[in-house]
C-alpha positions as CSV (number, residue, x, y, z in Angstrom):
1,M,-7.4,-3.5,-24.5
2,E,-8.8,-6.7,-22.9
3,G,-10.0,-9.8,-24.7
4,P,-13.3,-11.7,-24.4
5,G,-15.1,-12.1,-21.1
6,G,-15.9,-8.5,-20.3
7,G,-12.9,-6.7,-21.8
8,V,-12.6,-3.6,-23.8
9,L,-12.7,-3.8,-27.6
10,P,-11.0,-1.4,-30.0
11,A,-14.2,-1.0,-32.0
12,G,-17.4,0.9,-31.5
13,R,-17.9,4.4,-30.3
14,V,-18.5,6.7,-27.4
15,N,-20.2,9.9,-28.3
16,Q,-19.0,12.9,-26.4
17,V,-21.5,15.2,-24.9
18,P,-21.4,18.6,-26.7
19,G,-19.2,20.9,-24.8
20,S,-17.5,18.1,-23.0
21,A,-13.7,18.2,-22.8
22,L,-13.3,14.4,-22.1
23,T,-11.6,12.3,-24.6
24,P,-12.9,8.8,-25.4
25,E,-10.1,7.3,-23.3
26,Q,-11.1,9.5,-20.3
27,V,-14.7,8.5,-20.7
28,L,-13.7,4.8,-20.8
29,A,-11.4,5.3,-17.8
30,G,-14.3,6.8,-15.8
31,F,-16.7,4.1,-16.9
32,N,-14.2,1.3,-15.9
33,K,-13.6,3.0,-12.6
34,L,-17.3,3.0,-11.8
35,R,-17.5,-0.7,-12.8
36,Q,-14.6,-1.5,-10.6
37,E,-16.1,0.2,-7.7
38,Q,-19.3,-1.7,-8.2
39,R,-17.4,-5.0,-8.4
40,G,-15.6,-4.1,-5.2
41,L,-18.9,-3.5,-3.4
42,A,-20.2,-6.8,-4.7
43,G,-17.1,-8.6,-3.6
44,K,-17.3,-7.2,-0.1
45,E,-21.0,-8.1,0.1
46,A,-20.2,-11.7,-0.8
47,E,-17.5,-11.8,1.8
48,L,-19.8,-10.5,4.5
49,E,-22.6,-12.9,3.5
50,Q,-20.1,-15.7,4.0
51,E,-19.3,-14.4,7.4
52,V,-23.0,-14.3,8.3
53,A,-23.4,-17.9,7.2
54,E,-20.4,-18.9,9.4
55,H,-21.8,-17.0,12.3
56,G,-25.1,-18.9,11.8
57,L,-23.4,-22.2,11.9
58,V,-21.5,-21.4,15.1
59,I,-24.7,-20.0,16.7
60,D,-26.6,-23.1,15.8
61,T,-23.9,-25.3,17.2
62,L,-23.6,-23.4,20.5
63,T,-27.3,-23.3,21.2
64,E,-27.2,-27.1,21.6
65,V,-24.3,-26.9,24.1
66,D,-24.4,-26.4,27.9
67,P,-24.2,-22.6,28.6
68,G,-21.6,-23.1,31.2
69,R,-19.2,-24.9,28.9
70,K,-15.9,-23.3,28.1
71,C,-15.3,-22.0,24.6
72,F,-12.6,-19.9,22.9
73,R,-13.1,-16.9,20.9
74,M,-10.7,-14.8,18.8
75,V,-10.8,-11.2,19.8
76,G,-8.5,-8.8,17.9
77,G,-6.1,-11.6,17.0
78,V,-6.0,-12.9,20.6
79,L,-7.7,-16.2,21.6
80,V,-9.7,-15.7,24.8
81,E,-11.5,-18.2,27.0
82,R,-15.1,-17.5,27.7
83,T,-18.3,-19.5,28.4
84,V,-21.0,-20.3,25.8
85,R,-23.3,-18.1,27.8
86,E,-20.9,-15.1,27.2
87,V,-20.1,-15.8,23.6
88,L,-23.5,-16.6,22.2
89,P,-25.1,-13.1,22.7
90,A,-22.0,-11.5,21.2
91,L,-22.1,-13.7,18.2
92,E,-25.8,-13.0,17.6
93,S,-25.1,-9.3,17.9
94,N,-22.2,-9.5,15.5
95,K,-24.4,-11.4,13.0
96,Q,-27.1,-8.7,13.2
97,Q,-24.5,-6.0,12.6
98,L,-23.2,-7.9,9.6
99,V,-26.7,-8.2,8.2
100,K,-27.2,-4.5,8.5
101,L,-23.9,-3.8,6.8
102,I,-24.9,-6.1,3.9
103,E,-28.1,-4.1,3.5
104,N,-26.1,-0.9,3.4
105,L,-23.7,-2.3,0.9
106,N,-26.6,-3.5,-1.2
107,A,-28.0,0.0,-1.2
108,Q,-24.6,1.4,-2.2
109,M,-24.4,-1.2,-5.1
110,Q,-27.8,-0.1,-6.4
111,S,-26.8,3.5,-6.2
112,K,-23.5,2.7,-8.0
113,G,-25.5,0.8,-10.7
114,R,-27.8,3.8,-11.3
115,E,-24.7,6.1,-11.5
116,L,-23.1,3.7,-13.9
117,N,-26.3,3.6,-16.1
118,E,-26.5,7.4,-16.1
119,Y,-22.8,7.6,-17.1
120,R,-23.5,5.1,-19.9
121,E,-26.4,7.2,-21.2
122,K,-24.6,10.5,-20.8
123,Y,-21.7,9.3,-23.0
124,N,-23.7,6.8,-25.2
125,I,-21.6,3.9,-24.1
126,R,-22.8,0.6,-25.5
127,L,-22.0,-2.8,-24.0
128,M,-21.8,-5.8,-26.2
129,N,-22.6,-9.4,-25.4
130,E,-20.4,-12.2,-26.6
131,D,-22.4,-12.8,-29.8
132,E,-22.1,-9.2,-31.0
133,K,-18.3,-9.0,-30.3
134,A,-17.2,-11.1,-33.2
135,A,-19.5,-9.3,-35.7
136,R,-18.4,-5.9,-34.4
137,E,-14.7,-6.7,-34.5
138,S,-14.8,-7.9,-38.1
139,E,-17.0,-4.9,-39.1
140,S,-14.6,-2.5,-37.4
141,R,-11.6,-4.1,-39.1
142,S,-13.1,-3.5,-42.5
143,R,-13.7,0.1,-41.7
144,S,-10.8,2.4,-40.9
145,G,-10.8,5.4,-38.6
146,G,-13.5,4.3,-36.2
147,T,-13.9,6.7,-33.4
148,G,-14.6,6.2,-29.7
149,V,-14.6,3.1,-27.5
150,L,-16.7,0.0,-27.3
151,V,-17.0,-1.5,-23.9
152,S,-18.1,-5.0,-23.0
């Protein structure tokens, strides 16, 4: 059980679908797995966006430099000497590939979001914001035998 800031609270409930053999703990584990997958995709997307920005800075810098000038590029962990004329097209190509990859990751994140929402609806999982947490915690403490799981 995690604390404030997006953790799991011991109060609330997850209604099982009739005929479902999943326990509330299994439902919660499945939900958390989907959330973690979505967060992983978001992290990867942010990382790739940073790389695109870095590529843009280097491309902008190299466009103002003499095309015959030497430059060095890291290829597979090895620093190789090239000219700006050779490196610039490769950087632009890499940047375009990264942009396409980001678009693909964004589509995957949207798909994962839909899957997460369907899972929430299927098992009637309720998310609470920070304001509701305190009220729900005190309410659940006054009641005993609360069933299910509340996720925030």
